[in-house]
C-alpha positions in Angstrom: 99.5 103.9 128.1 97.1 101.1 127.3 97.0 99.4 123.8 93.7 101.1 123.1 95.1 104.5 124.0 98.2 103.8 121.8 95.9 102.9 118.9 93.8 106.1 119.4 97.1 108.1 119.5 98.1 106.7 116.1 94.7 107.7 114.6 95.0 111.2 116.2 98.5 111.7 114.8 97.3 110.7 111.3 94.5 113.2 111.5 96.9 116.0 112.6 99.3 115.1 109.8 96.4 115.4 107.3 95.1 118.6 108.9 98.6 120.2 108.8 99.1 119.0 105.2 102.3 117.1 106.4 101.5 113.8 104.7 105.1 112.5 104.9 104.3 112.0 108.6 101.8 109.2 107.6 104.4 106.7 106.3 105.8 105.6 109.7 102.3 105.2 111.0 101.3 102.8 108.3 102.4 99.1 108.2 104.8 98.2 105.4 102.0 95.9 104.0 99.3 98.5 104.6 96.2 98.1 102.4 93.3 100.4 101.6 90.9 99.9 98.7 93.5 97.8 96.8 96.2 100.4 97.3 99.6 100.0 98.9 101.0 102.3 101.5 102.7 104.6 98.9 99.7 104.6 96.7 97.4 105.4 99.6 99.6 108.4 100.7 99.6 109.7 97.1 95.8 109.2 96.9 95.3 111.1 100.2 97.6 113.8 99.0 95.4 114.3 96.0 92.3 114.4 98.1 93.8 116.9 100.5 94.9 119.2 97.6 91.6 119.0 95.9 89.2 119.2 98.8 91.3 120.8 101.6 89.6 119.2 104.5 89.4 121.0 107.8 89.2 119.6 111.3 90.1 116.0 110.3 89.4 113.7 113.2 88.9 110.0 113.8 86.5 108.8 116.4 86.6 105.1 117.3 83.4 103.6 118.7 84.9 100.2 119.5 88.6 99.1 119.8 89.4 95.4 120.4 93.0 94.2 121.1 94.0 90.5 120.7 97.7 90.0 121.2 99.5 92.0 118.5 96.4 92.9 116.5 93.9 95.6 117.2 90.6 96.2 115.4 88.6 99.4 115.5 85.2 100.5 114.2 84.9 104.3 113.8 84.2 107.4 111.9 86.5 109.8 110.1 85.1 113.3 110.4 86.1 116.5 108.5 84.7 119.6 107.0 85.1 119.4 103.3 84.3 122.3 101.0 82.4 123.9 103.9 80.3 120.9 104.7 80.6 118.5 107.6 81.4 115.0 106.3 81.9 111.6 107.9 82.8 108.2 106.7 82.5 105.0 108.6 85.6 102.9 108.7 87.0 99.6 110.0 90.6 99.6 110.8 93.2 96.9 111.6 96.3 97.8 113.6 99.4 95.7 114.2 102.0 95.9 117.0 105.6 96.3 115.7 108.7 94.6 117.0 109.4 98.0 118.7 106.1 97.7 120.6 104.6 100.5 118.6 101.2 100.3 116.9 100.8 101.0 113.2 97.7 101.0 110.9 97.7 97.8 108.7 94.4 98.0 106.9 91.4 100.3 106.5 88.1 99.5 104.8 85.1 101.7 104.2 82.1 101.8 101.9 82.2 105.5 101.7 85.5 106.1 100.0 85.9 105.6 96.2 88.5 103.3 94.7 
């Protein structure tokens, strides 16, 4: 498995966890210092839980257009796709991944102009 494939697998696993409403599966996929829109890892999981309960997205999927790996850091530009309240939605994202001491990849930071604070 290449680093790029491992990063894509993390994103796929996160999408499945959201789709299956098993958000506790997100925590080990997020870096301890994870950041999204000023939120910590725990705050982000709570935020996503609220969005999932309110909007019940279906078919959540992450598609990366470009993944670059430099040592223990990976960056990716992509799109999160889901059907929300019967309508297809997509949000462009930039993601930063970090390799752990166990040689696993975790998501360290996400930024997007399409997600509210």
